[in-house]
C-alpha positions as CSV (number, residue, x, y, z in Angstrom):
1,X,-7.8,60.0,-7.4
2,X,-9.2,61.1,-4.6
3,X,-10.7,64.4,-3.7
4,X,-8.7,65.0,-1.2
5,X,-5.7,64.9,-3.1
6,X,-6.3,66.8,-5.9
7,X,-7.5,69.8,-3.3
8,X,-4.5,69.7,-1.9
9,X,-2.6,69.3,-5.7
10,X,-4.7,72.6,-6.5
11,X,-3.6,74.4,-3.3
12,X,0.1,73.3,-3.5
13,X,0.0,74.8,-7.0
14,X,-2.1,77.6,-6.7
15,X,0.3,78.8,-3.7
16,X,3.6,78.8,-5.8
17,X,1.5,81.4,-8.3
18,X,0.5,83.1,-6.2
19,X,4.4,83.7,-4.2
20,X,5.6,84.6,-7.7
21,X,3.1,87.3,-7.6
22,X,5.9,89.1,-5.6
23,X,8.5,91.1,-7.2
24,X,11.1,89.1,-8.0
25,X,14.3,90.8,-7.1
26,X,17.1,90.5,-9.7
27,X,21.4,91.2,-8.7
28,X,22.7,92.7,-11.6
29,X,25.2,89.4,-12.1
30,X,23.3,87.0,-13.1
31,X,19.8,87.0,-14.5
32,X,18.1,84.0,-12.0
33,X,16.3,86.2,-9.9
34,X,15.5,86.0,-6.1
35,X,11.6,85.0,-5.8
36,X,9.8,83.2,-3.0
37,X,8.6,80.2,-4.9
38,X,10.8,78.3,-3.8
39,X,9.4,78.5,-0.1
40,X,6.2,77.1,-2.2
41,X,8.1,74.4,-3.5
42,X,8.9,73.3,0.6
43,X,5.8,73.7,1.4
44,X,4.0,71.6,-1.3
45,X,6.5,68.5,-0.5
46,X,5.9,68.9,3.6
47,X,2.1,69.2,3.1
48,X,1.4,66.8,0.7
49,X,2.3,62.9,0.1
50,X,4.9,62.5,-2.0
51,X,3.1,61.9,-5.2
52,X,0.7,65.0,-5.2
53,X,3.8,67.2,-4.7
54,X,5.3,66.2,-7.6
55,X,2.0,66.4,-9.4
56,X,1.7,69.8,-7.9
57,X,4.9,70.9,-9.3
58,X,4.4,69.2,-12.7
59,X,0.8,70.9,-13.0
60,X,2.0,74.8,-12.2
61,X,5.6,74.2,-14.7
62,X,2.5,73.5,-17.7
63,X,0.6,76.2,-16.4
64,X,3.9,77.9,-16.7
65,X,5.0,76.4,-19.8
66,X,1.4,77.2,-21.5
67,X,2.4,81.0,-21.4
68,X,0.7,81.8,-17.7
69,X,2.5,84.3,-16.1
70,X,3.5,82.7,-12.9
71,X,6.8,82.8,-12.9
72,X,7.7,86.2,-11.1
73,X,8.1,89.0,-12.3
74,X,5.3,87.7,-15.1
75,X,7.5,85.5,-16.3
76,X,5.8,82.9,-18.1
77,X,5.9,80.5,-21.9
78,X,8.1,77.4,-23.3
79,X,10.9,80.1,-23.4
80,X,11.3,80.1,-20.0
81,X,13.3,76.0,-19.8
82,X,16.1,77.7,-21.8
83,X,16.6,80.6,-19.9
84,X,19.8,80.0,-16.7
85,X,16.9,79.5,-14.6
86,X,15.4,76.7,-16.0
87,X,17.1,73.6,-14.2
88,X,16.1,75.6,-10.4
89,X,12.8,76.0,-12.3
90,X,12.7,71.3,-13.6
91,X,14.1,70.2,-10.1
92,X,10.4,71.8,-8.6
93,X,8.6,68.6,-8.7
94,X,11.6,66.3,-8.2
95,X,12.8,68.1,-5.0
96,X,8.6,68.6,-3.7
97,X,8.5,65.3,-4.1
98,X,11.5,63.8,-1.8
99,X,10.7,66.3,0.5
100,X,7.0,64.5,1.3
101,X,9.1,61.1,1.4
102,X,10.7,62.4,4.0
103,X,9.1,64.2,5.9
104,X,6.2,61.6,5.5
105,X,9.3,58.9,7.1
106,X,9.4,61.2,10.6
107,X,8.4,59.5,12.9
108,X,8.3,62.0,14.6
109,X,7.5,66.2,13.3
110,X,10.3,68.9,14.9
111,X,11.5,72.1,13.1
112,X,14.8,70.8,13.4
113,X,14.3,68.1,10.8
114,X,12.1,69.2,9.0
115,X,14.4,72.1,8.4
116,X,17.1,70.0,7.7
117,X,14.6,67.8,4.6
118,X,13.9,71.8,3.2
119,X,18.5,72.6,3.5
120,X,18.9,68.6,1.6
121,X,15.7,68.7,-1.0
122,X,14.6,72.7,-1.0
123,X,18.1,75.0,-1.3
124,X,20.5,71.8,-2.3
125,X,19.4,69.5,-4.7
126,X,17.8,72.4,-6.9
127,X,21.1,73.7,-6.2
128,X,22.7,70.6,-7.5
129,X,20.2,70.9,-10.3
130,X,20.2,74.7,-11.4
131,X,22.9,75.5,-11.0
132,X,24.8,73.4,-13.9
133,X,22.3,73.5,-15.9
134,X,22.6,77.5,-16.0
135,X,26.5,77.2,-16.2
136,X,26.1,75.5,-19.4
137,X,23.2,77.7,-21.3
138,X,25.3,81.4,-19.8
139,X,28.5,80.0,-21.7
140,X,29.8,79.8,-18.4
141,X,32.6,77.3,-15.8
142,X,30.6,75.7,-13.2
143,X,32.5,77.4,-10.3
144,X,31.2,80.5,-11.8
145,X,27.6,79.6,-11.4
146,X,28.5,78.0,-8.3
147,X,29.8,81.6,-6.9
148,X,26.4,83.6,-8.8
149,X,24.8,80.9,-6.4
150,X,26.3,82.0,-3.1
151,X,24.5,84.8,-3.0
152,X,21.0,83.0,-2.5
153,X,21.6,81.2,0.2
154,X,20.9,83.3,2.7
155,X,17.5,83.8,1.6
156,X,17.1,79.8,1.3
157,X,18.2,79.7,4.9
158,X,15.8,81.7,6.0
159,X,13.3,80.2,3.1
160,X,13.8,76.8,4.9
161,X,13.3,77.9,8.0
162,X,9.8,79.6,7.2
163,X,8.8,76.8,5.4
164,X,9.6,74.5,8.5
165,X,7.2,76.0,10.4
166,X,4.7,76.9,7.9
167,X,4.3,73.0,7.7
168,X,4.5,72.4,11.4
169,X,1.5,74.0,11.7
170,X,-0.6,73.3,8.5
171,X,0.0,69.1,9.0
172,X,-0.9,69.8,13.0
173,X,-4.5,72.2,12.0
174,X,-4.7,70.2,8.9
175,X,-4.2,66.5,11.0
176,X,-1.9,65.4,8.4
177,X,0.2,62.8,10.2
178,X,2.5,60.9,7.6
179,X,2.5,60.9,4.0
180,X,0.1,58.4,3.6
181,X,-3.1,61.1,5.0
């Protein structure tokens, strides 16, 4: 692995950890908080090679599992992987990998294309894993968990837009042309 790859992995992990310092928005009807950390997942996918994007999230989750309070609200430890947030968290590495793969295949980087990729993998894919796990762990039916999760959509759309804008700017500033760089 090259030093550049390790640097990007480390920086992506650090960005996601820093986004955890922003306090979560806790809603009274669901134990899954609203956080900024999915923005970090989208950024990691947007600026890394697929393998490195996934690795940055695996490193992050290993740090969380080891007890570091890197999740929003100062949460950490192995217990978070048995909480209603578990499915969302476990989807992070694959989501970042898929985002990186899709962004790397774009011939021309445009805001709308990156935004769509973030919608597909940074929201829908994470929800597809997170909501069924949340329903199972909370012992509620899938439709109820899905309804609970609809409250996250407006914020996730804003995070997708912000991430798409930042990915365009960062890739230009860092002279990242495709997933091979």
